[in-house]
Structure formats: structure tokens, C-alpha cells
C-alpha positions as a Markdown table, in Angstrom:
| # | Residue | x | y | z |
|---|---|---|---|---|
| 1 | Unk | 19.1 | -20.6 | 12.1 |
| 2 | Unk | 18.9 | -16.8 | 11.7 |
| 3 | Unk | 18.3 | -14.2 | 14.3 |
| 4 | Unk | 16.9 | -10.8 | 13.4 |
| 5 | Unk | 17.7 | -7.8 | 15.6 |
| 6 | Unk | 15.8 | -4.5 | 15.5 |
| 7 | Unk | 16.7 | -1.0 | 16.5 |
| 8 | Unk | 14.4 | 2.1 | 16.6 |
| 9 | Unk | 15.5 | 5.4 | 15.1 |
| 10 | Unk | 13.7 | 8.7 | 14.4 |
| 11 | Unk | 14.8 | 10.4 | 11.1 |
| 12 | Unk | 14.3 | 14.1 | 10.7 |
| 13 | Unk | 13.9 | 16.1 | 7.5 |
| 14 | Unk | 12.9 | 19.5 | 6.3 |
| 15 | Unk | 11.4 | 17.9 | 3.1 |
| 16 | Unk | 9.1 | 15.0 | 3.9 |
| 17 | Unk | 8.3 | 12.0 | 6.1 |
| 18 | Unk | 9.7 | 9.8 | 3.3 |
| 19 | Unk | 13.0 | 11.8 | 3.4 |
| 20 | Unk | 13.1 | 11.5 | 7.2 |
| 21 | Unk | 12.8 | 7.7 | 6.9 |
| 22 | Unk | 15.6 | 7.7 | 4.3 |
| 23 | Unk | 17.8 | 9.8 | 6.6 |
| 24 | Unk | 17.3 | 7.2 | 9.4 |
| 25 | Unk | 18.1 | 4.3 | 7.0 |
| 26 | Unk | 21.2 | 6.1 | 5.7 |
| 27 | Unk | 22.5 | 6.7 | 9.2 |
| 28 | Unk | 21.9 | 3.0 | 10.2 |
| 29 | Unk | 23.6 | 1.8 | 7.1 |
| 30 | Unk | 26.8 | 3.6 | 8.1 |
| 31 | Unk | 27.4 | 1.2 | 11.0 |
| 32 | Unk | 25.1 | -1.8 | 10.5 |
| 33 | Unk | 25.6 | -4.6 | 8.0 |
| 34 | Unk | 22.9 | -6.9 | 6.7 |
| 35 | Unk | 19.9 | -4.6 | 6.9 |
| 36 | Unk | 16.9 | -6.7 | 5.6 |
| 37 | Unk | 14.0 | -4.4 | 6.2 |
| 38 | Unk | 12.4 | -1.4 | 7.9 |
| 39 | Unk | 9.0 | -0.7 | 9.4 |
| 40 | Unk | 7.6 | 2.8 | 9.6 |
| 41 | Unk | 6.2 | 2.9 | 13.2 |
| 42 | Unk | 5.0 | 6.5 | 13.4 |
| 43 | Unk | 5.2 | 9.9 | 11.7 |
| 44 | Unk | 4.9 | 13.3 | 13.3 |
| 45 | Unk | 6.1 | 16.8 | 12.7 |
| 46 | Unk | 7.3 | 20.0 | 14.5 |
| 47 | Unk | 5.3 | 23.1 | 13.9 |
| 48 | Unk | 6.6 | 26.7 | 14.0 |
| 49 | Unk | 4.5 | 29.8 | 13.3 |
| 50 | Unk | 1.7 | 27.7 | 12.0 |
| 51 | Unk | 3.9 | 25.9 | 9.4 |
| 52 | Unk | 5.5 | 22.4 | 9.4 |
| 53 | Unk | 9.2 | 23.0 | 10.1 |
| 54 | Unk | 10.4 | 19.4 | 10.5 |
| 55 | Unk | 9.1 | 16.0 | 9.5 |
| 56 | Unk | 9.9 | 13.1 | 11.9 |
| 57 | Unk | 9.6 | 9.4 | 11.0 |
| 58 | Unk | 10.0 | 6.7 | 13.7 |
| 59 | Unk | 11.4 | 3.6 | 12.0 |
| 60 | Unk | 12.3 | 0.1 | 13.1 |
| 61 | Unk | 15.4 | -1.2 | 11.3 |
| 62 | Unk | 15.8 | -5.0 | 10.9 |
| 63 | Unk | 19.1 | -6.8 | 10.4 |
| 64 | Unk | 20.5 | -10.3 | 10.7 |
| 65 | Unk | 23.0 | -11.0 | 13.5 |
| 66 | Unk | 26.3 | -12.3 | 12.1 |
| 67 | Unk | 28.1 | -15.0 | 14.0 |
């Protein structure tokens, strides 16, 4: 029987929401083995002087618990 654990992260990028999601996945991959999927929970952005300055993507990373 497998158990899947999830963690929530928010990736930040100056490029796009997709890049922000990739930043979160890259960071998770540094310390978590067995990542099996990722859900995009929400997207938002930071605005400065009427322009988007940062893209934020809230993701839920899924991975199997190893025993």
C-alpha cells in the first residue's frame, strides 16, 4: 500500500506563472525524492507602478512516502 504526502509551495518568477511553478518544483526536487505530481492551486502577481513585477504560483507537490 502506498501513501502520498503533499506539501504546498509558492514559486516566484519575474518571467511567468509557468516559470514560477517550475521554480517551486525545482526547489522541492532538491530535498524530496519520489515526486509523482503537482497541482496548480492558485496564481497571483505583485504589481509595481502599474506593471506586473512578480508572478506567484501556489502549487501542491505530491510524493510517495518511502518506508
